[in-house]
PALUM-996333 format. One record per atom (N, C-alpha, C): residue in one letter; x, y, z; atom name. Coordinates in Angstrom, 3 decimals, padded with zeros to 6 digits, m for minus. Example, Ala and Ser with C-alpha at 12.3 -4.5 7.8 and 13.67 -1.06 7.14 Angstrom:
% PALUM-996333
SITE  resn         x         y         z  name
SITE     a   013.190  m005.690   007.800     N
SITE     a   012.300  m004.500   007.800    CA
SITE     a   013.200  m003.300   007.800     C
SITE     s   012.850  m002.250   007.080     N
SITE     s   013.670  m001.060   007.140    CA
SITE     s   012.900   000.030   007.870     C
% end
This chain:
% PALUM-996333
SITE  resn         x         y         z  name
SITE     x  m028.286   019.173   025.404     N
SITE     x  m027.173   019.730   024.651    CA
SITE     x  m027.385   021.219   024.441     C
SITE     x  m026.304   021.965   024.551     N
SITE     x  m026.394   023.394   024.274    CA
SITE     x  m026.604   023.625   022.785     C
SITE     x  m025.934   022.818   021.949     N
SITE     x  m026.032   022.956   020.499    CA
SITE     x  m026.136   021.578   019.868     C
SITE     x  m027.176   021.361   019.088     N
SITE     x  m027.314   020.144   018.289    CA
SITE     x  m026.949   020.565   016.871     C
SITE     x  m025.658   020.462   016.535     N
SITE     x  m025.153   021.074   015.308    CA
SITE     x  m025.465   020.298   014.043     C
SITE     x  m025.838   019.049   014.168     N
SITE     x  m026.208   018.271   012.980    CA
SITE     x  m027.639   018.601   012.618     C
SITE     x  m028.427   017.597   012.343     N
SITE     x  m029.852   017.796   012.108    CA
SITE     x  m030.526   017.997   013.456     C
SITE     x  m031.362   019.001   013.564     N
SITE     x  m032.014   019.323   014.831    CA
SITE     x  m032.683   018.091   015.428     C
SITE     x  m032.365   017.823   016.690     N
SITE     x  m032.993   016.724   017.405    CA
SITE     x  m032.340   015.371   017.238     C
SITE     x  m031.251   015.284   016.438     N
SITE     x  m030.636   013.968   016.213    CA
SITE     x  m029.608   013.591   017.277     C
SITE     x  m029.284   014.533   018.183     N
SITE     x  m028.336   014.231   019.248    CA
SITE     x  m026.888   014.187   018.795     C
SITE     x  m026.600   014.676   017.590     N
SITE     x  m025.228   014.709   017.077    CA
SITE     x  m024.758   016.153   017.095     C
SITE     x  m023.582   016.380   017.680     N
SITE     x  m023.086   017.741   017.828    CA
SITE     x  m021.580   017.793   017.632     C
SITE     x  m021.089   018.967   017.262     N
SITE     x  m019.648   019.150   017.143    CA
SITE     x  m019.066   019.808   018.392     C
SITE     x  m019.921   020.135   019.336     N
SITE     x  m019.479   020.672   020.620    CA
SITE     x  m020.233   019.934   021.714     C
SITE     x  m019.541   019.493   022.733     N
SITE     x  m020.164   018.647   023.743    CA
SITE     x  m020.690   019.381   024.954     C
SITE     x  m021.042   020.644   024.815     N
SITE     x  m021.528   021.402   025.963    CA
SITE     x  m022.936   020.952   026.351     C
SITE     x  m023.092   020.594   027.619     N
SITE     x  m024.391   020.193   028.163    CA
SITE     x  m024.811   021.253   029.172     C
SITE     x  m025.974   021.856   028.961     N
SITE     x  m026.503   022.838   029.904    CA
SITE     x  m027.228   022.116   031.032     C
SITE     x  m027.011   022.585   032.259     N
SITE     x  m027.679   022.035   033.436    CA
SITE     x  m028.660   023.096   033.918     C
SITE     x  m029.939   022.736   033.979     N
SITE     x  m030.960   023.699   034.389    CA
SITE     x  m031.725   023.162   035.594     C
SITE     x  m032.548   024.013   036.178     N
SITE     x  m033.362   023.611   037.319    CA
SITE     x  m032.588   023.529   038.624     C
SITE     x  m031.437   024.190   038.686     N
SITE     x  m030.634   024.160   039.912    CA
SITE     x  m031.234   025.090   040.962     C
SITE     x  m031.286   024.612   042.194     N
SITE     x  m031.748   025.449   043.300    CA
SITE     x  m030.658   026.452   043.658     C
SITE     x  m031.079   027.610   044.172     N
SITE     x  m030.110   028.608   044.630    CA
SITE     x  m029.253   027.986   045.729     C
SITE     x  m027.987   028.210   045.694     N
SITE     x  m026.971   027.726   046.639    CA
SITE     x  m026.816   026.198   046.667     C
SITE     x  m027.366   025.509   045.693     N
SITE     x  m027.161   024.057   045.596    CA
SITE     x  m025.850   023.785   044.855     C
SITE     x  m025.267   022.636   045.123     N
SITE     x  m024.119   022.174   044.342    CA
SITE     x  m024.624   021.060   043.430     C
SITE     x  m023.873   020.768   042.395     N
SITE     x  m024.312   019.708   041.490    CA
SITE     x  m023.124   018.898   041.004     C
SITE     x  m023.424   017.695   040.544     N
SITE     x  m022.412   016.772   040.043    CA
SITE     x  m022.921   016.118   038.766     C
SITE     x  m021.977   015.645   037.968     N
SITE     x  m022.340   014.879   036.775    CA
SITE     x  m021.464   013.639   036.698     C
SITE     x  m021.962   012.643   035.976     N
SITE     x  m021.238   011.384   035.782    CA
SITE     x  m021.466   010.936   034.342     C
SITE     x  m020.378   010.664   033.631     N
SITE     x  m020.492   010.151   032.259    CA
SITE     x  m019.927   008.732   032.175     C
SITE     x  m019.952   008.051   033.321     N
SITE     x  m019.492   006.666   033.358    CA
SITE     x  m018.177   006.471   034.079     C
SITE     x  m017.589   007.575   034.561     N
SITE     x  m016.293   007.489   035.247    CA
SITE     x  m016.378   007.903   036.708     C
SITE     x  m017.574   008.025   037.248     N
SITE     x  m017.751   008.476   038.625    CA
SITE     x  m018.214   009.922   038.670     C
SITE     x  m018.754   010.315   039.799     N
SITE     x  m019.319   011.656   039.963    CA
SITE     x  m018.228   012.718   040.005     C
SITE     x  m018.467   013.813   039.288     N
SITE     x  m017.549   014.947   039.217    CA
SITE     x  m018.328   016.198   039.599     C
SITE     x  m017.742   017.046   040.444     N
SITE     x  m018.406   018.292   040.833    CA
SITE     x  m018.489   019.235   039.646     C
SITE     x  m019.674   019.807   039.462     N
SITE     x  m019.880   020.762   038.385    CA
SITE     x  m019.754   022.180   038.895     C
SITE     x  m019.572   023.111   037.961     N
SITE     x  m019.552   024.528   038.315    CA
SITE     x  m020.286   025.296   037.233     C
SITE     x  m020.828   026.437   037.607     N
SITE     x  m021.615   027.201   036.645    CA
SITE     x  m022.885   026.441   036.307     C
SITE     x  m023.262   026.472   035.036     N
SITE     x  m024.503   025.801   034.621    CA
SITE     x  m024.290   024.889   033.418     C
SITE     x  m023.030   024.449   033.198     N
SITE     x  m022.793   023.540   032.076    CA
SITE     x  m021.515   022.743   032.298     C
SITE     x  m021.364   021.688   031.505     N
SITE     x  m020.124   020.917   031.455    CA
SITE     x  m019.943   020.447   030.019     C
SITE     x  m018.733   019.997   029.701     N
SITE     x  m018.431   019.621   028.325    CA
SITE     x  m018.060   018.149   028.239     C
SITE     x  m018.722   017.458   027.331     N
SITE     x  m018.433   016.050   027.064    CA
SITE     x  m017.264   015.937   026.091     C
SITE     x  m016.366   014.972   026.306     N
SITE     x  m015.343   014.719   025.291    CA
SITE     x  m015.966   014.021   024.079     C
SITE     x  m015.235   014.005   022.960     N
SITE     x  m015.733   013.313   021.770    CA
SITE     x  m016.074   011.874   022.113     C
SITE     x  m017.151   011.385   021.534     N
SITE     x  m017.562   010.003   021.750    CA
SITE     x  m019.064   009.854   021.641     C
SITE     x  m019.517   008.639   021.877     N
SITE     x  m020.946   008.319   021.824    CA
SITE     x  m021.430   008.017   023.233     C
SITE     x  m022.573   008.587   023.590     N
SITE     x  m023.154   008.438   024.918    CA
SITE     x  m024.582   007.911   024.771     C
SITE     x  m024.777   006.609   024.983     N
SITE     x  m026.129   006.045   024.858    CA
SITE     x  m027.095   006.680   025.863     C
SITE     x  m028.368   006.570   025.563     N
SITE     x  m029.415   007.079   026.442    CA
SITE     x  m029.187   006.583   027.866     C
SITE     x  m029.281   007.500   028.836     N
SITE     x  m029.170   007.151   030.250    CA
SITE     x  m027.764   007.151   030.822     C
SITE     x  m026.739   007.331   029.998     N
SITE     x  m025.350   007.276   030.480    CA
SITE     x  m024.920   008.574   031.161     C
SITE     x  m025.378   009.710   030.660     N
SITE     x  m025.009   011.002   031.237    CA
SITE     x  m025.967   011.281   032.394     C
SITE     x  m025.393   011.483   033.587     N
SITE     x  m026.214   011.657   034.793    CA
SITE     x  m025.863   012.971   035.479     C
SITE     x  m026.887   013.616   036.035     N
SITE     x  m026.701   014.864   036.780    CA
SITE     x  m027.562   014.788   038.044     C
SITE     x  m027.005   015.294   039.154     N
SITE     x  m027.765   015.387   040.403    CA
SITE     x  m027.315   016.648   041.133     C
SITE     x  m028.162   017.110   042.047     N
SITE     x  m027.794   018.283   042.837    CA
SITE     x  m028.005   018.001   044.319     C
SITE     x  m027.275   018.757   045.130     N
SITE     x  m027.396   018.660   046.583    CA
SITE     x  m027.735   020.052   047.099     C
SITE     x  m028.862   020.159   047.827     N
SITE     x  m029.258   021.479   048.325    CA
SITE     x  m028.453   021.848   049.566     C
SITE     x  m028.671   023.062   050.058     N
SITE     x  m027.883   023.571   051.186    CA
SITE     x  m028.113   022.773   052.468     C
SITE     x  m029.210   022.014   052.559     N
SITE     x  m029.477   021.176   053.734    CA
SITE     x  m028.844   019.790   053.593     C
SITE     x  m028.195   019.518   052.442     N
SITE     x  m027.550   018.228   052.233    CA
SITE     x  m028.423   017.182   051.575     C
SITE     x  m029.623   017.556   051.155     N
SITE     x  m030.517   016.619   050.472    CA
SITE     x  m030.068   016.435   049.025     C
SITE     x  m029.930   015.179   048.609     N
SITE     x  m029.495   014.869   047.247    CA
SITE     x  m030.730   014.588   046.398     C
SITE     x  m030.800   015.231   045.246     N
SITE     x  m031.944   015.059   044.341    CA
SITE     x  m031.882   013.696   043.657     C
SITE     x  m032.949   013.383   042.964     N
SITE     x  m032.924   012.224   042.080    CA
SITE     x  m031.963   012.509   040.930     C
SITE     x  m031.595   011.474   040.227     N
SITE     x  m030.647   011.607   039.120    CA
SITE     x  m031.411   011.854   037.823     C
SITE     x  m030.983   012.864   037.074     N
SITE     x  m031.513   013.117   035.731    CA
SITE     x  m030.527   012.542   034.727     C
SITE     x  m031.041   011.968   033.639     N
SITE     x  m030.170   011.369   032.623    CA
SITE     x  m030.549   011.879   031.237     C
SITE     x  m029.647   011.645   030.285     N
SITE     x  m029.955   011.991   028.894    CA
SITE     x  m031.043   011.055   028.378     C
SITE     x  m031.984   011.619   027.638     N
SITE     x  m033.138   010.850   027.168    CA
SITE     x  m032.987   010.354   025.733     C
SITE     x  m031.829   010.585   025.133     N
SITE     x  m031.545   010.065   023.802    CA
SITE     x  m030.045   009.858   023.676     C
SITE     x  m029.631   009.076   022.697     N
SITE     x  m028.210   008.907   022.424    CA
SITE     x  m027.625   010.253   022.021     C
SITE     x  m026.399   010.515   022.461     N
SITE     x  m025.696   011.746   022.101    CA
SITE     x  m024.343   011.355   021.522     C
SITE     x  m023.996   011.968   020.402     N
SITE     x  m022.686   011.765   019.791    CA
SITE     x  m021.995   013.110   019.679     C
SITE     x  m020.783   013.191   020.226     N
SITE     x  m019.964   014.396   020.101    CA
SITE     x  m018.882   014.086   019.075     C
SITE     x  m018.918   014.816   017.966     N
SITE     x  m017.977   014.611   016.862    CA
SITE     x  m017.450   015.974   016.438     C
SITE     x  m016.223   016.286   016.818     N
SITE     x  m015.627   017.578   016.481    CA
SITE     x  m014.595   017.455   015.363     C
SITE     x  m014.565   016.305   014.706     N
SITE     x  m013.555   016.046   013.679    CA
SITE     x  m014.182   016.112   012.289     C
SITE     x  m013.582   016.908   011.423     N
SITE     x  m014.073   017.047   010.047    CA
SITE     x  m013.817   015.765   009.259     C
SITE     x  m014.543   015.576   008.155     N
SITE     x  m014.242   014.433   007.286    CA
SITE     x  m012.751   014.386   006.959     C
SITE     x  m012.211   013.167   006.912     N
SITE     x  m010.759   013.010   006.776    CA
SITE     x  m010.243   013.234   005.363     C
SITE     x  m011.082   013.018   004.362     N
SITE     x  m010.620   013.291   002.998    CA
SITE     x  m011.799   013.617   002.095     C
SITE     x  m011.551   014.550   001.188     N
SITE     x  m012.519   014.928   000.160    CA
SITE     x  m011.711   015.115  m001.115     C
SITE     x  m012.058   014.359  m002.148     N
SITE     x  m011.288   014.400  m003.393    CA
SITE     x  m012.224   014.432  m004.588     C
SITE     x  m011.949   015.333  m005.516     N
SITE     x  m012.659   015.281  m006.798    CA
SITE     x  m011.960   014.202  m007.612     C
SITE     x  m012.666   013.084  m007.810     N
SITE     x  m012.094   011.938  m008.527    CA
SITE     x  m012.009   012.190  m010.022     C
SITE     x  m013.074   012.780  m010.561     N
SITE     x  m013.088   013.027  m012.001    CA
SITE     x  m014.071   014.132  m012.330     C
SITE     x  m013.806   014.766  m013.463     N
SITE     x  m014.734   015.715  m014.065    CA
SITE     x  m014.884   015.262  m015.509     C
SITE     x  m016.140   015.008  m015.893     N
SITE     x  m016.404   014.477  m017.227    CA
SITE     x  m017.272   015.466  m017.991     C
SITE     x  m016.872   015.747  m019.208     N
SITE     x  m017.672   016.562  m020.129    CA
SITE     x  m017.872   015.708  m021.371     C
SITE     x  m017.284   016.113  m022.487     N
SITE     x  m017.314   015.278  m023.688    CA
SITE     x  m016.303   014.139  m023.567     C
SITE     x  m015.478   014.206  m022.515     N
SITE     x  m014.482   013.181  m022.187    CA
SITE     x  m014.057   013.406  m020.737     C
SITE     x  m013.273   012.504  m020.180     N
SITE     x  m012.736   012.700  m018.829    CA
SITE     x  m011.672   013.787  m018.914     C
SITE     x  m011.809   014.796  m018.066     N
SITE     x  m010.885   015.930  m018.094    CA
SITE     x  m009.783   015.758  m017.059     C
SITE     x  m008.627   016.282  m017.358     N
SITE     x  m007.549   016.335  m016.379    CA
SITE     x  m007.617   017.689  m015.685     C
SITE     x  m007.064   017.769  m014.494     N
SITE     x  m007.026   019.032  m013.766    CA
SITE     x  m006.256   020.038  m014.613     C
SITE     x  m006.872   021.180  m014.892     N
SITE     x  m006.267   022.194  m015.746    CA
SITE     x  m006.660   022.049  m017.205     C
SITE     x  m007.474   021.036  m017.520     N
SITE     x  m007.870   020.771  m018.900    CA
SITE     x  m008.964   021.698  m019.392     C
SITE     x  m009.329   021.519  m020.657     N
SITE     x  m010.377   022.349  m021.245    CA
SITE     x  m011.328   021.479  m022.060     C
SITE     x  m012.518   022.029  m022.297     N
SITE     x  m013.548   021.317  m023.046    CA
SITE     x  m014.449   022.320  m023.743     C
SITE     x  m015.124   021.871  m024.805     N
SITE     x  m016.134   022.690  m025.471    CA
SITE     x  m017.514   022.444  m024.872     C
SITE     x  m017.631   021.414  m024.049     N
SITE     x  m018.903   021.052  m023.412    CA
SITE     x  m019.032   021.857  m022.119     C
SITE     x  m020.134   022.597  m021.956     N
SITE     x  m020.264   023.442  m020.760    CA
SITE     x  m021.064   022.794  m019.629     C
SITE     x  m021.452   021.525  m019.783     N
SITE     x  m022.114   020.782  m018.710    CA
SITE     x  m021.150   019.698  m018.242     C
SITE     x  m020.821   019.728  m016.953     N
SITE     x  m019.813   018.824  m016.406    CA
SITE     x  m020.431   017.892  m015.370     C
SITE     x  m019.921   016.668  m015.314     N
SITE     x  m020.303   015.720  m014.268    CA
SITE     x  m019.106   015.590  m013.333     C
SITE     x  m019.321   015.956  m012.064     N
SITE     x  m018.257   015.953  m011.062    CA
SITE     x  m018.466   014.745  m010.153     C
SITE     x  m017.417   013.928  m009.992     N
SITE     x  m017.462   012.748  m009.127    CA
SITE     x  m016.516   012.969  m007.952     C
SITE     x  m017.015   012.718  m006.733     N
SITE     x  m016.271   013.034  m005.512    CA
SITE     x  m016.254   011.829  m004.578     C
SITE     x  m015.102   011.578  m003.954     N
SITE     x  m015.053   010.615  m002.849    CA
SITE     x  m014.808   011.404  m001.569     C
SITE     x  m015.475   010.977  m000.498     N
SITE     x  m015.335   011.651   000.793    CA
SITE     x  m015.457   010.608   001.891     C
SITE     x  m014.581   010.699   002.892     N
SITE     x  m014.620   009.749   004.002    CA
SITE     x  m014.616   010.490   005.332     C
SITE     x  m015.232   009.848   006.313     N
SITE     x  m015.327   010.396   007.655    CA
SITE     x  m015.338   009.232   008.635     C
SITE     x  m014.923   009.479   009.861     N
SITE     x  m014.906   008.421   010.878    CA
SITE     x  m016.311   007.885   011.145     C
SITE     x  m017.323   008.727   011.025     N
SITE     x  m018.697   008.262   011.228    CA
SITE     x  m019.387   008.101   009.882     C
SITE     x  m019.765   009.194   009.254     N
SITE     x  m020.457   009.108   007.974    CA
SITE     x  m020.488   010.485   007.330     C
SITE     x  m020.365   010.534   006.023     N
SITE     x  m020.524   011.783   005.287    CA
SITE     x  m022.015   011.950   005.015     C
SITE     x  m022.570   013.094   005.407     N
SITE     x  m024.013   013.291   005.259    CA
SITE     x  m024.389   014.050   003.995     C
SITE     x  m023.487   014.909   003.500     N
SITE     x  m023.770   015.615   002.247    CA
SITE     x  m022.484   016.168   001.660     C
SITE     x  m022.520   016.408   000.340     N
SITE     x  m021.386   016.987  m000.382    CA
SITE     x  m021.927   018.102  m001.267     C
SITE     x  m021.318   019.273  m001.148     N
SITE     x  m021.688   020.418  m001.977    CA
SITE     x  m020.591   020.663  m003.007     C
SITE     x  m020.984   021.137  m004.189     N
SITE     x  m020.038   021.442  m005.257    CA
SITE     x  m020.030   022.957  m005.472     C
SITE     x  m018.827   023.514  m005.533     N
SITE     x  m018.645   024.955  m005.704    CA
SITE     x  m017.855   025.249  m006.967     C
SITE     x  m018.144   026.407  m007.558     N
SITE     x  m017.334   026.996  m008.620    CA
SITE     x  m016.799   028.285  m008.018     C
SITE     x  m015.528   028.272  m007.602     N
SITE     x  m015.010   029.393  m006.821    CA
SITE     x  m015.766   029.425  m005.506     C
SITE     x  m016.355   030.572  m005.164     N
SITE     x  m017.132   030.672  m003.925    CA
SITE     x  m018.630   030.476  m004.155     C
SITE     x  m019.024   030.221  m005.404     N
SITE     x  m020.445   030.048  m005.729    CA
SITE     x  m020.869   028.589  m005.576     C
SITE     x  m021.878   028.369  m004.751     N
SITE     x  m022.433   027.025  m004.578    CA
SITE     x  m023.209   026.648  m005.836     C
SITE     x  m022.790   025.549  m006.476     N
SITE     x  m023.503   025.062  m007.659    CA
SITE     x  m024.663   024.154  m007.270     C
SITE     x  m024.482   023.385  m006.196     N
SITE     x  m025.541   022.488  m005.755    CA
SITE     x  m024.993   021.362  m004.902     C
SITE     x  m025.892   020.462  m004.534     N
SITE     x  m025.546   019.337  m003.671    CA
SITE     x  m025.464   018.056  m004.492     C
SITE     x  m024.392   017.310  m004.287     N
SITE     x  m024.184   016.051  m005.002    CA
SITE     x  m025.078   014.962  m004.419     C
SITE     x  m025.339   013.941  m005.219     N
SITE     x  m026.096   012.764  m004.782    CA
SITE     x  m025.141   011.587  m004.706     C
SITE     x  m025.398   010.698  m003.745     N
SITE     x  m024.527   009.531  m003.624    CA
SITE     x  m024.951   008.476  m004.635     C
SITE     x  m023.987   007.963  m005.388     N
SITE     x  m024.229   006.932  m006.389    CA
SITE     x  m023.659   005.621  m005.854     C
SITE     x  m024.541   004.702  m005.429     N
SITE     x  m024.097   003.417  m004.867    CA
SITE     x  m023.274   002.607  m005.861     C
SITE     x  m023.658   002.649  m007.121     N
SITE     x  m022.960   001.863  m008.141    CA
SITE     x  m021.499   002.267  m008.250     C
SITE     x  m021.246   003.574  m008.227     N
SITE     x  m019.877   004.082  m008.359    CA
SITE     x  m019.211   004.341  m007.013     C
SITE     x  m019.956   004.172  m005.921     N
SITE     x  m019.455   004.464  m004.571    CA
SITE     x  m018.830   005.857  m004.519     C
SITE     x  m019.546   006.822  m005.085     N
SITE     x  m019.054   008.202  m005.128    CA
SITE     x  m020.236   009.167  m005.107     C
SITE     x  m019.951   010.393  m004.716     N
SITE     x  m020.930   011.478  m004.779    CA
SITE     x  m020.818   012.086  m006.170     C
SITE     x  m021.964   012.338  m006.827     N
SITE     x  m021.934   012.868  m008.191    CA
SITE     x  m022.854   014.071  m008.334     C
SITE     x  m022.403   014.999  m009.185     N
SITE     x  m023.168   016.216  m009.434    CA
SITE     x  m022.995   016.616  m010.889     C
SITE     x  m024.103   016.963  m011.552     N
SITE     x  m024.066   017.465  m012.922    CA
SITE     x  m024.369   018.956  m012.886     C
SITE     x  m023.449   019.744  m013.420     N
SITE     x  m023.629   021.195  m013.407    CA
SITE     x  m024.695   021.610  m014.412     C
SITE     x  m025.228   022.792  m014.209     N
SITE     x  m025.994   023.431  m015.271    CA
SITE     x  m024.953   023.974  m016.246     C
SITE     x  m025.386   024.553  m017.345     N
SITE     x  m024.444   025.068  m018.342    CA
SITE     x  m023.559   026.157  m017.725     C
SITE     x  m022.257   025.929  m017.764     N
SITE     x  m021.296   026.898  m017.244    CA
SITE     x  m020.917   027.881  m018.344     C
SITE     x  m020.619   029.099  m017.955     N
SITE     x  m020.186   030.119  m018.914    CA
SITE     x  m018.818   029.746  m019.476     C
SITE     x  m018.532   030.207  m020.669     N
SITE     x  m017.202   030.002  m021.240    CA
SITE     x  m016.172   030.687  m020.355     C
SITE     x  m015.013   030.057  m020.223     N
SITE     x  m013.938   030.637  m019.427    CA
SITE     x  m013.446   029.671  m018.371     C
SITE     x  m012.533   030.134  m017.510     N
SITE     x  m011.946   029.264  m016.480    CA
SITE     x  m012.898   029.065  m015.295     C
SITE     x  m012.827   027.877  m014.707     N
SITE     x  m013.636   027.533  m013.537    CA
SITE     x  m012.760   026.783  m012.538     C
SITE     x  m013.015   027.019  m011.264     N
SITE     x  m012.287   026.342  m010.188    CA
SITE     x  m013.311   025.595  m009.340     C
SITE     x  m013.379   024.284  m009.530     N
SITE     x  m014.367   023.459  m008.841    CA
SITE     x  m013.793   022.890  m007.551     C
SITE     x  m014.590   022.922  m006.492     N
SITE     x  m014.225   022.267  m005.236    CA
SITE     x  m015.446   021.529  m004.710     C
SITE     x  m015.178   020.556  m003.851     N
SITE     x  m016.238   019.806  m003.178    CA
SITE     x  m016.074   020.015  m001.683     C
SITE     x  m017.181   020.231  m000.990     N
SITE     x  m017.167   020.415   000.460    CA
SITE     x  m018.042   019.330   001.072     C
SITE     x  m017.424   018.462   001.889     N
SITE     x  m018.136   017.341   002.508    CA
SITE     x  m018.438   017.658   003.964     C
SITE     x  m019.628   017.260   004.407     N
SITE     x  m020.082   017.472   005.781    CA
SITE     x  m020.385   016.131   006.434     C
SITE     x  m020.097   016.037   007.737     N
SITE     x  m020.544   014.863   008.480    CA
SITE     x  m021.829   015.221   009.223     C
SITE     x  m022.389   014.262   009.946     N
SITE     x  m023.676   014.466   010.610    CA
SITE     x  m023.637   015.563   011.665     C
SITE     x  m022.457   015.857   012.216     N
SITE     x  m022.334   016.903   013.230    CA
SITE     x  m022.170   018.289   012.617     C
SITE     x  m022.028   018.357   011.295     N
SITE     x  m021.852   019.642   010.632    CA
SITE     x  m020.404   020.025   010.400     C
SITE     x  m019.455   019.164   010.789     N
SITE     x  m018.046   019.424   010.496    CA
SITE     x  m017.845   019.311   008.993     C
SITE     x  m016.956   020.135   008.438     N
SITE     x  m016.776   020.145   006.988    CA
SITE     x  m015.305   020.140   006.607     C
SITE     x  m015.037   019.588   005.433     N
SITE     x  m013.703   019.615   004.828    CA
SITE     x  m013.891   019.879   003.340     C
SITE     x  m012.912   020.550   002.747     N
SITE     x  m013.004   020.939   001.339    CA
SITE     x  m011.876   020.307   000.543     C
SITE     x  m012.200   019.885  m000.667     N
SITE     x  m011.213   019.272  m001.560    CA
SITE     x  m010.264   020.326  m002.117     C
SITE     x  m009.207   019.852  m002.724     N
SITE     x  m008.353   020.729  m003.521    CA
SITE     x  m009.158   021.158  m004.748     C
SITE     x  m008.796   022.290  m005.306     N
SITE     x  m009.506   022.798  m006.481    CA
SITE     x  m009.179   021.965  m007.719     C
SITE     x  m010.165   021.847  m008.584     N
SITE     x  m010.007   021.195  m009.882    CA
SITE     x  m010.289   022.274  m010.920     C
SITE     x  m009.267   022.643  m011.693     N
SITE     x  m009.398   023.721  m012.671    CA
SITE     x  m009.826   023.165  m014.024     C
SITE     x  m010.769   023.845  m014.649     N
SITE     x  m011.223   023.462  m015.986    CA
SITE     x  m011.624   024.731  m016.738     C
SITE     x  m011.354   024.745  m018.020     N
SITE     x  m011.757   025.866  m018.863    CA
SITE     x  m012.790   025.374  m019.861     C
SITE     x  m013.906   026.094  m019.927     N
SITE     x  m014.978   025.765  m020.869    CA
SITE     x  m014.852   026.711  m022.048     C
% end
């Protein structure tokens, strides 16, 4: 893979570019992702979104004398996921009570609860106050939600958002939740 955009080495990427190396000068090359051999050009090709188990992606070259090399294959599963999480919602903000969007409280420590969904899996959720990252939420199995407790916020208006990431690094952001402390 040209870019492993998720966790390094996990084979999950948001771009399916595969670099082809070790080509002989004036050789031609082909690749097969399960649909038959396709002639390659340059030094890369792009996989469509999907999952490619180990050994499914194949590359071979033919030298100028017509000799065909052995086939090289992918040595790990590869997943191409270019789609951001489908929904990210701040379900609730709790201080001394459950707050409504636009509400106010005298309590400056807030508990933010977020739901986020993705076709594969949500790997992390970050909580922001405006453009400032407050921290990363933890998944709460009991509530089936991501939760984050802020440190003491300054008095005044705050605009909270949640940003969810999938394993490939694609991200989506919730609508803002306004609260005044």
